[in-house]
A tleap script that builds the chain and sets N, CA, C and O, in Angstrom:
source leaprc.protein.ff14SB
mol = sequence {
  NMET ASN ASP ALA LEU VAL THR GLY ASP ALA
  LEU ALA SER ARG PHE THR GLU LEU PRO ARG
  LEU LEU GLU ALA ASP ARG ASP LEU ILE ARG
  ARG GLY ALA PHE PHE ASP CYS ARG PHE LYS
  ALA GLU ILE GLY PRO VAL PRO PHE ASP ILE
  ARG LEU ASP GLY GLY ARG ILE VAL VAL PHE
  GLU ARG GLY PRO PHE VAL MET ARG GLY TRP
  SER PHE ALA ILE SER GLY SER LEU GLN ALA
  TRP GLU HIE TYR TRP ARG PRO VAL PRO ALA
  PRO GLY TRP HIE ASP LEU PHE ALA LEU ARG
  LYS ARG GLY GLU MET THR ILE GLU GLY GLU
  LEU GLN PRO VAL MET ALA HIE LEU GLN TYR
  LEU LYS ASP LEU LEU ALA LEU PRO ARG GLN
  ILE GLN THR GLU CLEU
}
set mol.1.N position { 0.798 -1.105 0.022 }
set mol.1.CA position { -0.045 -0.068 0.011 }
set mol.1.C position { 0.922 1.263 -0.011 }
set mol.1.O position { 2.008 1.289 0.566 }
set mol.2.N position { 0.410 2.299 -0.713 }
set mol.2.CA position { 1.165 3.583 -0.753 }
set mol.2.C position { 1.222 4.226 0.606 }
set mol.2.O position { 0.190 4.469 1.232 }
set mol.3.N position { 2.387 4.494 1.052 }
set mol.3.CA position { 2.681 5.186 2.446 }
set mol.3.C position { 2.001 6.660 2.392 }
set mol.3.O position { 1.410 7.113 3.373 }
set mol.4.N position { 2.125 7.357 1.203 }
set mol.4.CA position { 1.550 8.691 1.230 }
set mol.4.C position { 0.014 8.566 1.399 }
set mol.4.O position { -0.605 9.399 2.061 }
set mol.5.N position { -0.558 7.579 0.831 }
set mol.5.CA position { -2.070 7.395 1.008 }
set mol.5.C position { -2.532 7.228 2.400 }
set mol.5.O position { -3.455 7.836 2.943 }
set mol.6.N position { -1.689 6.231 2.953 }
set mol.6.CA position { -1.998 5.923 4.419 }
set mol.6.C position { -1.927 7.167 5.306 }
set mol.6.O position { -2.817 7.470 6.102 }
set mol.7.N position { -0.788 7.876 5.108 }
set mol.7.CA position { -0.420 9.148 5.776 }
set mol.7.C position { -1.614 10.212 5.476 }
set mol.7.O position { -2.035 10.912 6.397 }
set mol.8.N position { -2.102 10.305 4.275 }
set mol.8.CA position { -3.108 11.214 3.881 }
set mol.8.C position { -4.427 10.885 4.605 }
set mol.8.O position { -5.099 11.776 5.124 }
set mol.9.N position { -4.805 9.517 4.630 }
set mol.9.CA position { -6.010 9.012 5.332 }
set mol.9.C position { -5.846 9.322 6.829 }
set mol.9.O position { -6.838 9.677 7.467 }
set mol.10.N position { -4.651 9.206 7.422 }
set mol.10.CA position { -4.471 9.444 8.816 }
set mol.10.C position { -4.578 11.066 9.147 }
set mol.10.O position { -5.097 11.515 10.169 }
set mol.11.N position { -4.071 11.748 8.235 }
set mol.11.CA position { -4.219 13.118 8.423 }
set mol.11.C position { -5.627 13.613 8.216 }
set mol.11.O position { -6.151 14.453 8.948 }
set mol.12.N position { -6.167 13.089 7.254 }
set mol.12.CA position { -7.604 13.507 6.955 }
set mol.12.C position { -8.495 13.031 8.276 }
set mol.12.O position { -9.366 13.757 8.754 }
set mol.13.N position { -8.211 11.900 8.729 }
set mol.13.CA position { -8.941 11.409 9.926 }
set mol.13.C position { -8.740 12.401 11.181 }
set mol.13.O position { -9.634 12.740 11.956 }
set mol.14.N position { -7.538 12.754 11.222 }
set mol.14.CA position { -7.175 13.711 12.379 }
set mol.14.C position { -7.938 15.000 12.178 }
set mol.14.O position { -8.436 15.538 13.167 }
set mol.15.N position { -8.073 15.541 10.975 }
set mol.15.CA position { -8.801 16.681 10.746 }
set mol.15.C position { -10.251 16.572 10.950 }
set mol.15.O position { -10.898 17.581 11.230 }
set mol.16.N position { -10.832 15.376 10.825 }
set mol.16.CA position { -12.275 15.234 11.105 }
set mol.16.C position { -12.582 15.412 12.500 }
set mol.16.O position { -13.770 15.509 12.806 }
set mol.17.N position { -11.663 15.471 13.430 }
set mol.17.CA position { -11.826 15.852 14.863 }
set mol.17.C position { -12.201 17.493 15.041 }
set mol.17.O position { -12.740 17.931 16.057 }
set mol.18.N position { -11.850 18.264 13.962 }
set mol.18.CA position { -11.962 19.613 14.125 }
set mol.18.C position { -13.188 20.050 14.851 }
set mol.18.O position { -13.026 20.755 15.847 }
set mol.19.N position { -14.531 19.685 14.440 }
set mol.19.CA position { -15.777 20.151 15.044 }
set mol.19.C position { -15.784 19.783 16.542 }
set mol.19.O position { -16.225 20.635 17.313 }
set mol.20.N position { -15.361 18.652 17.022 }
set mol.20.CA position { -15.335 18.367 18.333 }
set mol.20.C position { -14.249 19.277 19.112 }
set mol.20.O position { -14.570 19.844 20.157 }
set mol.21.N position { -13.178 19.375 18.658 }
set mol.21.CA position { -12.196 20.231 19.223 }
set mol.21.C position { -12.588 21.678 19.299 }
set mol.21.O position { -12.324 22.346 20.299 }
set mol.22.N position { -13.195 22.156 18.291 }
set mol.22.CA position { -13.785 23.516 18.370 }
set mol.22.C position { -14.860 23.859 19.452 }
set mol.22.O position { -14.878 24.902 20.104 }
set mol.23.N position { -15.775 22.803 19.551 }
set mol.23.CA position { -16.700 22.818 20.555 }
set mol.23.C position { -16.266 22.881 21.990 }
set mol.23.O position { -16.943 23.428 22.861 }
set mol.24.N position { -15.051 22.268 22.212 }
set mol.24.CA position { -14.428 22.298 23.478 }
set mol.24.C position { -13.777 23.472 23.834 }
set mol.24.O position { -13.439 23.635 25.007 }
set mol.25.N position { -13.532 24.394 22.906 }
set mol.25.CA position { -12.824 25.681 22.909 }
set mol.25.C position { -13.756 26.925 23.047 }
set mol.25.O position { -13.850 27.699 22.094 }
set mol.26.N position { -14.364 27.117 24.062 }
set mol.26.CA position { -15.310 28.298 24.146 }
set mol.26.C position { -14.754 29.586 23.827 }
set mol.26.O position { -15.466 30.389 23.223 }
set mol.27.N position { -13.480 29.916 24.177 }
set mol.27.CA position { -12.914 31.087 23.926 }
set mol.27.C position { -12.652 31.294 22.421 }
set mol.27.O position { -12.757 32.432 21.962 }
set mol.28.N position { -12.321 30.270 21.637 }
set mol.28.CA position { -12.157 30.364 20.208 }
set mol.28.C position { -13.566 30.576 19.514 }
set mol.28.O position { -13.686 31.317 18.539 }
set mol.29.N position { -14.504 29.960 20.009 }
set mol.29.CA position { -15.885 30.166 19.467 }
set mol.29.C position { -16.361 31.570 19.756 }
set mol.29.O position { -17.016 32.175 18.907 }
set mol.30.N position { -16.028 32.165 21.033 }
set mol.30.CA position { -16.397 33.504 21.334 }
set mol.30.C position { -15.535 34.507 20.341 }
set mol.30.O position { -16.074 35.481 19.814 }
set mol.31.N position { -14.296 34.210 20.161 }
set mol.31.CA position { -13.544 35.057 19.076 }
set mol.31.C position { -14.028 35.127 17.795 }
set mol.31.O position { -13.915 36.126 17.084 }
set mol.32.N position { -14.613 34.009 17.446 }
set mol.32.CA position { -15.188 33.777 15.904 }
set mol.32.C position { -16.660 34.296 15.797 }
set mol.32.O position { -17.284 34.185 14.742 }
set mol.33.N position { -17.236 34.906 17.000 }
set mol.33.CA position { -18.611 35.202 17.039 }
set mol.33.C position { -19.275 35.911 15.693 }
set mol.33.O position { -20.447 35.732 15.362 }
set mol.34.N position { -18.407 36.681 15.029 }
set mol.34.CA position { -18.886 37.471 13.851 }
set mol.34.C position { -18.360 36.800 12.463 }
set mol.34.O position { -18.421 37.418 11.400 }
set mol.35.N position { -17.913 35.668 12.552 }
set mol.35.CA position { -17.391 34.959 11.345 }
set mol.35.C position { -18.329 33.922 10.877 }
set mol.35.O position { -18.491 32.833 11.426 }
set mol.36.N position { -18.978 34.375 9.742 }
set mol.36.CA position { -19.781 33.421 8.943 }
set mol.36.C position { -19.182 33.271 7.623 }
set mol.36.O position { -18.897 34.259 6.946 }
set mol.37.N position { -18.970 32.019 7.210 }
set mol.37.CA position { -18.339 31.830 5.968 }
set mol.37.C position { -18.304 30.428 5.616 }
set mol.37.O position { -18.424 29.634 6.549 }
set mol.38.N position { -18.142 29.909 4.279 }
set mol.38.CA position { -17.999 28.731 3.845 }
set mol.38.C position { -16.658 28.601 3.178 }
set mol.38.O position { -16.378 29.392 2.277 }
set mol.39.N position { -15.817 27.683 3.538 }
set mol.39.CA position { -14.553 27.595 2.851 }
set mol.39.C position { -14.140 26.052 2.658 }
set mol.39.O position { -14.732 25.144 3.241 }
set mol.40.N position { -13.151 25.869 1.849 }
set mol.40.CA position { -12.598 24.566 1.572 }
set mol.40.C position { -11.291 24.599 2.136 }
set mol.40.O position { -10.486 25.527 2.053 }
set mol.41.N position { -11.124 23.337 2.808 }
set mol.41.CA position { -9.674 22.995 3.367 }
set mol.41.C position { -9.258 21.733 2.670 }
set mol.41.O position { -10.024 20.770 2.662 }
set mol.42.N position { -8.056 21.683 2.069 }
set mol.42.CA position { -7.612 20.403 1.483 }
set mol.42.C position { -6.356 19.882 2.224 }
set mol.42.O position { -5.297 20.508 2.233 }
set mol.43.N position { -6.540 18.723 2.831 }
set mol.43.CA position { -5.522 17.968 3.474 }
set mol.43.C position { -4.870 17.052 2.461 }
set mol.43.O position { -5.244 15.895 2.270 }
set mol.44.N position { -3.873 17.640 1.826 }
set mol.44.CA position { -3.288 16.809 0.641 }
set mol.44.C position { -4.302 16.702 -0.420 }
set mol.44.O position { -4.763 17.731 -0.915 }
set mol.45.N position { -4.699 15.493 -0.821 }
set mol.45.CA position { -5.679 15.524 -1.897 }
set mol.45.C position { -7.085 15.420 -1.342 }
set mol.45.O position { -8.010 15.348 -2.151 }
set mol.46.N position { -7.335 15.405 -0.064 }
set mol.46.CA position { -8.733 15.248 0.464 }
set mol.46.C position { -9.331 16.574 0.686 }
set mol.46.O position { -8.763 17.330 1.476 }
set mol.47.N position { -10.484 16.978 0.045 }
set mol.47.CA position { -11.118 18.106 0.323 }
set mol.47.C position { -12.169 18.093 1.517 }
set mol.47.O position { -12.825 17.072 1.724 }
set mol.48.N position { -12.311 19.102 2.215 }
set mol.48.CA position { -13.313 19.335 3.159 }
set mol.48.C position { -14.026 20.639 2.924 }
set mol.48.O position { -13.477 21.708 2.657 }
set mol.49.N position { -15.378 20.411 3.063 }
set mol.49.CA position { -16.230 21.695 2.959 }
set mol.49.C position { -16.649 21.964 4.425 }
set mol.49.O position { -17.166 21.126 5.164 }
set mol.50.N position { -16.346 23.286 4.757 }
set mol.50.CA position { -16.654 23.812 6.092 }
set mol.50.C position { -17.449 25.035 6.061 }
set mol.50.O position { -17.185 25.985 5.324 }
set mol.51.N position { -18.407 24.993 6.859 }
set mol.51.CA position { -19.197 26.324 6.914 }
set mol.51.C position { -19.405 26.709 8.387 }
set mol.51.O position { -19.929 25.988 9.236 }
set mol.52.N position { -18.918 27.950 8.571 }
set mol.52.CA position { -18.888 28.574 9.917 }
set mol.52.C position { -20.165 29.534 10.160 }
set mol.52.O position { -20.527 30.264 9.236 }
set mol.53.N position { -20.804 29.539 11.309 }
set mol.53.CA position { -21.826 30.342 11.544 }
set mol.53.C position { -21.656 30.904 13.050 }
set mol.53.O position { -21.899 30.189 14.023 }
set mol.54.N position { -21.211 32.265 13.167 }
set mol.54.CA position { -20.967 32.715 14.364 }
set mol.54.C position { -19.778 31.922 15.098 }
set mol.54.O position { -19.802 31.781 16.321 }
set mol.55.N position { -18.884 31.483 14.419 }
set mol.55.CA position { -17.601 30.986 14.838 }
set mol.55.C position { -17.777 29.549 15.145 }
set mol.55.O position { -16.809 28.957 15.620 }
set mol.56.N position { -18.991 28.843 14.917 }
set mol.56.CA position { -19.193 27.506 15.159 }
set mol.56.C position { -19.285 26.807 13.785 }
set mol.56.O position { -19.773 27.365 12.802 }
set mol.57.N position { -18.778 25.527 13.776 }
set mol.57.CA position { -18.825 24.743 12.598 }
set mol.57.C position { -20.365 24.206 12.502 }
set mol.57.O position { -20.917 23.587 13.412 }
set mol.58.N position { -20.952 24.533 11.294 }
set mol.58.CA position { -22.416 24.040 11.150 }
set mol.58.C position { -22.419 22.981 10.005 }
set mol.58.O position { -23.290 22.110 9.993 }
set mol.59.N position { -21.487 23.042 9.073 }
set mol.59.CA position { -21.268 22.031 8.095 }
set mol.59.C position { -19.878 21.697 8.068 }
set mol.59.O position { -18.992 22.552 8.034 }
set mol.60.N position { -19.633 20.199 8.087 }
set mol.60.CA position { -18.227 19.647 7.952 }
set mol.60.C position { -18.451 18.455 7.268 }
set mol.60.O position { -19.041 17.494 7.762 }
set mol.61.N position { -17.928 18.503 5.986 }
set mol.61.CA position { -18.106 17.271 5.057 }
set mol.61.C position { -16.764 17.036 4.332 }
set mol.61.O position { -16.105 17.944 3.827 }
set mol.62.N position { -16.436 15.785 4.326 }
set mol.62.CA position { -15.351 15.234 3.664 }
set mol.62.C position { -15.798 14.918 2.168 }
set mol.62.O position { -16.831 14.291 1.932 }
set mol.63.N position { -14.928 15.407 1.150 }
set mol.63.CA position { -15.179 15.328 -0.235 }
set mol.63.C position { -14.754 13.949 -0.738 }
set mol.63.O position { -14.529 13.019 0.036 }
set mol.64.N position { -14.652 13.856 -2.063 }
set mol.64.CA position { -14.718 14.868 -3.151 }
set mol.64.C position { -16.062 15.503 -3.302 }
set mol.64.O position { -17.093 14.947 -2.922 }
set mol.65.N position { -16.029 16.662 -3.856 }
set mol.65.CA position { -17.293 17.357 -4.210 }
set mol.65.C position { -17.371 17.790 -5.681 }
set mol.65.O position { -16.335 17.812 -6.347 }
set mol.66.N position { -18.522 18.125 -6.205 }
set mol.66.CA position { -18.692 18.606 -7.594 }
set mol.66.C position { -19.089 19.956 -7.405 }
set mol.66.O position { -20.133 20.167 -6.789 }
set mol.67.N position { -18.391 20.932 -7.856 }
set mol.67.CA position { -18.754 22.238 -8.084 }
set mol.67.C position { -19.388 22.863 -6.697 }
set mol.67.O position { -20.454 23.476 -6.735 }
set mol.68.N position { -18.753 22.692 -5.624 }
set mol.68.CA position { -19.177 23.379 -4.387 }
set mol.68.C position { -18.721 24.839 -4.386 }
set mol.68.O position { -17.609 25.131 -4.826 }
set mol.69.N position { -19.523 25.726 -3.921 }
set mol.69.CA position { -19.070 27.054 -3.770 }
set mol.69.C position { -18.411 27.355 -2.471 }
set mol.69.O position { -18.810 26.763 -1.468 }
set mol.70.N position { -17.449 28.208 -2.390 }
set mol.70.CA position { -16.794 28.574 -1.091 }
set mol.70.C position { -16.200 30.039 -1.373 }
set mol.70.O position { -15.984 30.520 -2.486 }
set mol.71.N position { -15.994 30.615 -0.184 }
set mol.71.CA position { -15.405 31.918 -0.247 }
set mol.71.C position { -13.912 31.956 -0.484 }
set mol.71.O position { -13.381 32.769 -1.241 }
set mol.72.N position { -13.253 31.016 0.217 }
set mol.72.CA position { -11.782 30.865 0.108 }
set mol.72.C position { -11.491 29.305 0.259 }
set mol.72.O position { -12.272 28.490 0.749 }
set mol.73.N position { -10.237 29.043 -0.247 }
set mol.73.CA position { -9.619 27.667 0.017 }
set mol.73.C position { -8.248 27.631 0.759 }
set mol.73.O position { -7.378 28.432 0.417 }
set mol.74.N position { -8.048 26.854 1.627 }
set mol.74.CA position { -6.687 26.680 2.028 }
set mol.74.C position { -6.352 25.276 1.854 }
set mol.74.O position { -6.938 24.372 2.449 }
set mol.75.N position { -5.305 25.089 0.946 }
set mol.75.CA position { -4.905 23.760 0.460 }
set mol.75.C position { -3.366 23.572 0.848 }
set mol.75.O position { -2.524 24.404 0.508 }
set mol.76.N position { -3.062 22.463 1.559 }
set mol.76.CA position { -1.820 22.183 1.974 }
set mol.76.C position { -1.195 20.740 1.438 }
set mol.76.O position { -2.004 19.857 1.152 }
set mol.77.N position { -0.059 20.532 1.324 }
set mol.77.CA position { 0.496 19.233 1.125 }
set mol.77.C position { 0.376 18.399 2.396 }
set mol.77.O position { 0.179 18.943 3.483 }
set mol.78.N position { 0.491 17.106 2.262 }
set mol.78.CA position { 0.460 16.268 3.372 }
set mol.78.C position { 1.588 16.695 4.360 }
set mol.78.O position { 1.331 16.903 5.546 }
set mol.79.N position { 2.846 16.822 3.845 }
set mol.79.CA position { 3.939 17.259 4.601 }
set mol.79.C position { 3.699 18.390 5.473 }
set mol.79.O position { 4.103 18.425 6.635 }
set mol.80.N position { 2.917 19.489 4.808 }
set mol.80.CA position { 2.713 20.802 5.471 }
set mol.80.C position { 1.720 20.503 6.665 }
set mol.80.O position { 2.008 20.971 7.766 }
set mol.81.N position { 0.705 19.842 6.534 }
set mol.81.CA position { -0.228 19.529 7.588 }
set mol.81.C position { 0.488 18.796 8.723 }
set mol.81.O position { 0.434 19.166 9.896 }
set mol.82.N position { 1.169 17.721 8.284 }
set mol.82.CA position { 1.826 16.907 9.305 }
set mol.82.C position { 2.737 17.722 10.230 }
set mol.82.O position { 2.707 17.631 11.457 }
set mol.83.N position { 3.529 18.508 9.547 }
set mol.83.CA position { 4.357 19.490 10.423 }
set mol.83.C position { 3.680 20.537 11.194 }
set mol.83.O position { 4.041 20.833 12.333 }
set mol.84.N position { 2.643 21.136 10.549 }
set mol.84.CA position { 1.961 22.137 11.154 }
set mol.84.C position { 1.124 21.676 12.426 }
set mol.84.O position { 0.821 22.479 13.309 }
set mol.85.N position { 0.765 20.312 12.465 }
set mol.85.CA position { -0.034 19.795 13.524 }
set mol.85.C position { 0.796 19.291 14.630 }
set mol.85.O position { 0.277 18.965 15.697 }
set mol.86.N position { 2.160 19.205 14.405 }
set mol.86.CA position { 2.982 18.912 15.634 }
set mol.86.C position { 2.766 19.799 16.848 }
set mol.86.O position { 2.500 20.998 16.767 }
set mol.87.N position { 2.899 19.128 17.961 }
set mol.87.CA position { 2.648 20.104 19.237 }
set mol.87.C position { 3.474 21.314 19.207 }
set mol.87.O position { 2.990 22.361 19.638 }
set mol.88.N position { 4.702 21.285 18.731 }
set mol.88.CA position { 5.662 22.463 18.678 }
set mol.88.C position { 6.187 22.418 17.329 }
set mol.88.O position { 7.274 21.860 17.176 }
set mol.89.N position { 5.543 22.958 16.236 }
set mol.89.CA position { 6.036 23.025 14.927 }
set mol.89.C position { 7.432 23.785 14.748 }
set mol.89.O position { 7.683 24.795 15.406 }
set mol.90.N position { 8.243 23.292 13.905 }
set mol.90.CA position { 9.584 23.817 13.717 }
set mol.90.C position { 9.441 25.273 12.954 }
set mol.90.O position { 8.444 25.412 12.247 }
set mol.91.N position { 10.186 26.145 13.033 }
set mol.91.CA position { 10.205 27.491 12.417 }
set mol.91.C position { 9.967 27.077 10.755 }
set mol.91.O position { 10.472 26.124 10.161 }
set mol.92.N position { 9.138 27.995 10.280 }
set mol.92.CA position { 8.759 27.701 8.748 }
set mol.92.C position { 7.670 26.792 8.611 }
set mol.92.O position { 7.102 26.784 7.519 }
set mol.93.N position { 7.259 26.008 9.524 }
set mol.93.CA position { 6.216 24.909 9.516 }
set mol.93.C position { 5.171 25.288 10.592 }
set mol.93.O position { 4.310 24.475 10.931 }
set mol.94.N position { 5.249 26.475 11.103 }
set mol.94.CA position { 4.399 26.899 12.272 }
set mol.94.C position { 3.124 27.622 11.997 }
set mol.94.O position { 2.189 27.740 12.790 }
set mol.95.N position { 3.191 28.093 10.779 }
set mol.95.CA position { 2.112 29.225 10.341 }
set mol.95.C position { 1.683 29.072 9.100 }
set mol.95.O position { 2.463 28.629 8.258 }
set mol.96.N position { 0.412 29.398 8.773 }
set mol.96.CA position { -0.191 29.180 7.427 }
set mol.96.C position { 0.603 30.046 6.373 }
set mol.96.O position { 0.850 29.583 5.259 }
set mol.97.N position { 0.966 31.213 6.719 }
set mol.97.CA position { 1.723 32.033 5.709 }
set mol.97.C position { 3.169 31.602 5.460 }
set mol.97.O position { 3.735 31.736 4.375 }
set mol.98.N position { 3.692 31.098 6.505 }
set mol.98.CA position { 5.114 30.436 6.415 }
set mol.98.C position { 5.020 29.354 5.470 }
set mol.98.O position { 5.839 29.223 4.560 }
set mol.99.N position { 3.972 28.513 5.668 }
set mol.99.CA position { 3.803 27.407 4.785 }
set mol.99.C position { 3.450 27.862 3.327 }
set mol.99.O position { 3.807 27.173 2.371 }
set mol.100.N position { 2.839 28.875 3.184 }
set mol.100.CA position { 2.477 29.466 1.904 }
set mol.100.C position { 3.890 29.837 1.202 }
set mol.100.O position { 4.171 29.548 0.039 }
set mol.101.N position { 4.709 30.511 2.088 }
set mol.101.CA position { 5.984 30.975 1.494 }
set mol.101.C position { 6.927 29.852 1.111 }
set mol.101.O position { 7.710 29.970 0.168 }
set mol.102.N position { 6.845 28.804 1.827 }
set mol.102.CA position { 7.612 27.565 1.512 }
set mol.102.C position { 7.124 26.869 0.285 }
set mol.102.O position { 7.851 26.038 -0.258 }
set mol.103.N position { 5.942 27.151 -0.188 }
set mol.103.CA position { 5.281 26.486 -1.353 }
set mol.103.C position { 4.560 25.224 -0.912 }
set mol.103.O position { 4.324 24.347 -1.743 }
set mol.104.N position { 4.246 25.110 0.195 }
set mol.104.CA position { 3.598 23.860 0.918 }
set mol.104.C position { 2.167 24.144 1.004 }
set mol.104.O position { 1.429 23.192 1.258 }
set mol.105.N position { 1.641 25.341 0.829 }
set mol.105.CA position { 0.352 25.692 1.129 }
set mol.105.C position { -0.030 26.803 0.107 }
set mol.105.O position { 0.782 27.617 -0.332 }
set mol.106.N position { -1.409 26.754 -0.244 }
set mol.106.CA position { -2.042 27.829 -1.083 }
set mol.106.C position { -3.241 28.438 -0.340 }
set mol.106.O position { -3.939 27.761 0.415 }
set mol.107.N position { -3.428 29.592 -0.555 }
set mol.107.CA position { -4.700 30.250 -0.019 }
set mol.107.C position { -5.191 30.953 -1.249 }
set mol.107.O position { -4.442 31.685 -1.897 }
set mol.108.N position { -6.459 30.737 -1.583 }
set mol.108.CA position { -7.011 31.304 -2.811 }
set mol.108.C position { -8.523 31.669 -2.591 }
set mol.108.O position { -9.243 31.161 -1.731 }
set mol.109.N position { -8.875 32.581 -3.458 }
set mol.109.CA position { -10.393 32.928 -3.342 }
set mol.109.C position { -10.382 34.403 -2.704 }
set mol.109.O position { -9.423 35.163 -2.842 }
set mol.110.N position { -11.427 34.693 -2.064 }
set mol.110.CA position { -11.746 35.978 -1.456 }
set mol.110.C position { -10.937 36.081 -0.164 }
set mol.110.O position { -11.229 35.420 0.832 }
set mol.111.N position { -9.962 36.887 -0.213 }
set mol.111.CA position { -9.010 37.026 1.025 }
set mol.111.C position { -9.547 37.904 2.051 }
set mol.111.O position { -9.008 37.917 3.158 }
set mol.112.N position { -10.622 38.688 1.783 }
set mol.112.CA position { -11.165 39.539 2.882 }
set mol.112.C position { -11.527 38.828 4.109 }
set mol.112.O position { -11.072 39.218 5.184 }
set mol.113.N position { -12.351 37.760 4.036 }
set mol.113.CA position { -12.657 37.155 5.216 }
set mol.113.C position { -11.475 36.416 6.011 }
set mol.113.O position { -11.437 36.290 7.235 }
set mol.114.N position { -10.563 35.973 5.141 }
set mol.114.CA position { -9.268 35.469 5.780 }
set mol.114.C position { -8.606 36.372 6.594 }
set mol.114.O position { -8.270 36.089 7.744 }
set mol.115.N position { -8.371 37.576 6.003 }
set mol.115.CA position { -7.622 38.608 6.710 }
set mol.115.C position { -8.403 39.226 7.895 }
set mol.115.O position { -7.819 39.574 8.921 }
set mol.116.N position { -9.753 39.355 7.725 }
set mol.116.CA position { -10.475 39.965 8.747 }
set mol.116.C position { -10.624 38.962 10.059 }
set mol.116.O position { -10.938 39.445 11.148 }
set mol.117.N position { -10.411 37.707 9.920 }
set mol.117.CA position { -10.581 36.788 10.879 }
set mol.117.C position { -9.323 35.919 10.922 }
set mol.117.O position { -9.418 34.752 11.302 }
set mol.118.N position { -8.239 36.397 10.577 }
set mol.118.CA position { -6.874 35.579 10.522 }
set mol.118.C position { -6.566 34.908 11.712 }
set mol.118.O position { -6.316 33.704 11.649 }
set mol.119.N position { -6.542 35.512 12.821 }
set mol.119.CA position { -6.112 34.747 14.097 }
set mol.119.C position { -7.023 33.708 14.375 }
set mol.119.O position { -6.595 32.604 14.711 }
set mol.120.N position { -8.259 33.939 14.274 }
set mol.120.CA position { -9.288 32.809 14.499 }
set mol.120.C position { -9.055 31.654 13.529 }
set mol.120.O position { -9.069 30.521 14.010 }
set mol.121.N position { -8.856 31.796 12.292 }
set mol.121.CA position { -8.633 30.862 11.338 }
set mol.121.C position { -7.385 30.116 11.681 }
set mol.121.O position { -7.394 28.886 11.734 }
set mol.122.N position { -6.308 30.824 11.915 }
set mol.122.CA position { -5.050 30.130 12.288 }
set mol.122.C position { -5.162 29.279 13.479 }
set mol.122.O position { -4.564 28.203 13.524 }
set mol.123.N position { -5.956 29.735 14.528 }
set mol.123.CA position { -6.251 28.943 15.754 }
set mol.123.C position { -7.186 27.827 15.477 }
set mol.123.O position { -6.995 26.771 16.080 }
set mol.124.N position { -8.192 27.927 14.625 }
set mol.124.CA position { -9.125 26.914 14.295 }
set mol.124.C position { -8.316 25.747 13.554 }
set mol.124.O position { -8.443 24.578 13.916 }
set mol.125.N position { -7.523 26.103 12.555 }
set mol.125.CA position { -6.864 25.079 11.787 }
set mol.125.C position { -5.662 24.488 12.608 }
set mol.125.O position { -5.156 23.448 12.186 }
set mol.126.N position { -5.224 25.001 13.615 }
set mol.126.CA position { -4.237 24.506 14.463 }
set mol.126.C position { -4.688 23.489 15.529 }
set mol.126.O position { -3.902 22.766 16.141 }
set mol.127.N position { -6.042 23.499 15.697 }
set mol.127.CA position { -6.645 22.700 16.820 }
set mol.127.C position { -6.163 21.084 16.791 }
set mol.127.O position { -5.929 20.485 17.841 }
set mol.128.N position { -6.049 20.489 15.552 }
set mol.128.CA position { -5.531 19.031 15.539 }
set mol.128.C position { -4.225 18.993 16.273 }
set mol.128.O position { -3.887 17.884 16.686 }
set mol.129.N position { -3.422 20.020 16.509 }
set mol.129.CA position { -2.119 19.829 17.251 }
set mol.129.C position { -2.406 19.314 18.635 }
set mol.129.O position { -1.466 18.904 19.314 }
set mol.130.N position { -3.695 19.303 19.125 }
set mol.130.CA position { -3.954 18.729 20.499 }
set mol.130.C position { -4.104 17.333 20.368 }
set mol.130.O position { -4.149 16.710 21.429 }
set mol.131.N position { -4.193 16.691 19.312 }
set mol.131.CA position { -4.350 15.235 19.109 }
set mol.131.C position { -2.877 14.692 18.949 }
set mol.131.O position { -2.121 15.035 18.040 }
set mol.132.N position { -2.584 13.829 19.922 }
set mol.132.CA position { -1.181 13.227 19.991 }
set mol.132.C position { -1.349 11.932 19.229 }
set mol.132.O position { -2.055 11.026 19.670 }
set mol.133.N position { -0.667 11.844 18.032 }
set mol.133.CA position { -0.686 10.677 17.183 }
set mol.133.C position { 0.690 10.441 16.783 }
set mol.133.O position { 1.590 11.273 16.901 }
set mol.134.N position { 0.828 9.164 16.259 }
set mol.134.CA position { 2.171 8.924 15.549 }
set mol.134.C position { 1.853 8.472 14.168 }
set mol.134.O position { 1.367 7.369 13.917 }
set mol.135.N position { 2.174 9.450 13.215 }
set mol.135.CA position { 1.903 9.373 11.876 }
set mol.135.C position { 3.147 8.851 11.104 }
set mol.135.O position { 3.102 8.712 9.882 }
savepdb mol mol.pdb
quit
């Protein structure tokens, strides 16, 4: 079996814990109270459709999808997410924009909601760091 596929499935499975992790973080929900948006997150080749309403995840679906609309998309390589979700990521692997600069991540679409809620979004996507796994 292809090791990249196994790692991709493991990373995607880890990401599926995002709604549970967010619901346990009342402070993060409070900070996202004015963030309503639909976006796509790609963990390697695996797309996720996520809709936020008042900082809470109200839609969270694993793809593939045909022609889903979204405001913005954040796509990262398997290596990017694996490093980003380490408990203490190394410099250059610790931040969405650092990963973009490395060429390991892309951010596309409407950037206004990304920039307006940047710290919330960074903290939301970093929640899987709390899950201790051996990938």
